[in-house]
N, C-alpha and C positions, 0 to 999 in steps of 0.2 A: 504494500500500500504506500509506504514511504517513497519508494522508487517512482511510482506512478505520479504522486504529487510533485516530486522533484522534476520529472520530465514535463509535466504540465506547466509548472512555474518557469522552467527554462524556455519553453516554447513561447510563452507569453512575453517573457523578457526579450527574446529575440525579435518578436513582432514589434514591440515597443521601440526597439533600438534601431529599426530600419532607417536607412538614409533617405535623403530627399529624393534621390533618383528612384528608389524603390517605391516610395509613397506615390510619386508621380506615375510610375508604371502601373501600380495596382489600383490607384484610386483616381487621381486627377486626370490622367490621359483620356479617360472615357469622353470627357468633354473638351479638355484643353488641347488635345492633339489635333482636333479638327475644327475648333472654334464653335462647337455646338451651343445653341441657345444663348449666344452672346458672350460665351467664355473667351477671354483673351487667348488666342492660339499660341502655343509654344512655337517660337521662331519669329513671331510678329513683334519686332522691337517697338514699333509705333504704339501698338495696343498696350504693351507692358509699360512703356515710358509714360503714357497717358494715365495708367492706373497709379503708377508711383507718384506722378505729379499731383493727381487729385487726392491721393491718400496722405501724401506728405512723408511717409516713411514705410519701410518694410513692416515695422511693428504695427502700424495702422492697417496694413493689408492683412496681417495675421489676425488681428481682431475682427476685421470684416469677414474673413474666411471662417473664423470661429462662430460668428453670429449667423452667417449665411448671407448671400448677396444675390439679388435678382433671382434667377432660376436655380442657383446653387444652394442646396440645403446646408445647415450648419455643419461645419467640419467635413464638407463634401459627402455627408451622409454616413460618415464613419466616426461615431461618437468616441471611439477609443483613441483617436488621434489627439495628441497633446499639442499645445502651442508650439513646442519645439519641433514636432513633426511637421506642423503646418509651415513654420518658418523655413525649415530645411527644404520643403517642397517648393515653396514660393521662390526662395533664392535659387533653387535649381532651375525652375522654369524661366526666371529672369535671366540667369546666366546663359541658358540655351537660346535665348532670344536676342542676345547681344546688347541687352540694356545695361 
């Protein structure tokens, strides 16, 4: 029983520690890879620059993603994502967009 609990805890810790690229791949890319429903498309520097300018900072973008924005549900519909997970994903998408 102890081994099973250890394995479950390890799996959850690994999921929580995923990098921004993994979060984007598993969660964000559903909309952001193609710009669905008004999502800024990964690779579109203009869209991401406008988001950054309007928000004022990456931290504000994180708070917006945490609350949900437009068609995007809070935390991209993945309530287990932490602010750090969101920040890493947003920074990854911005960096992939040349912003």
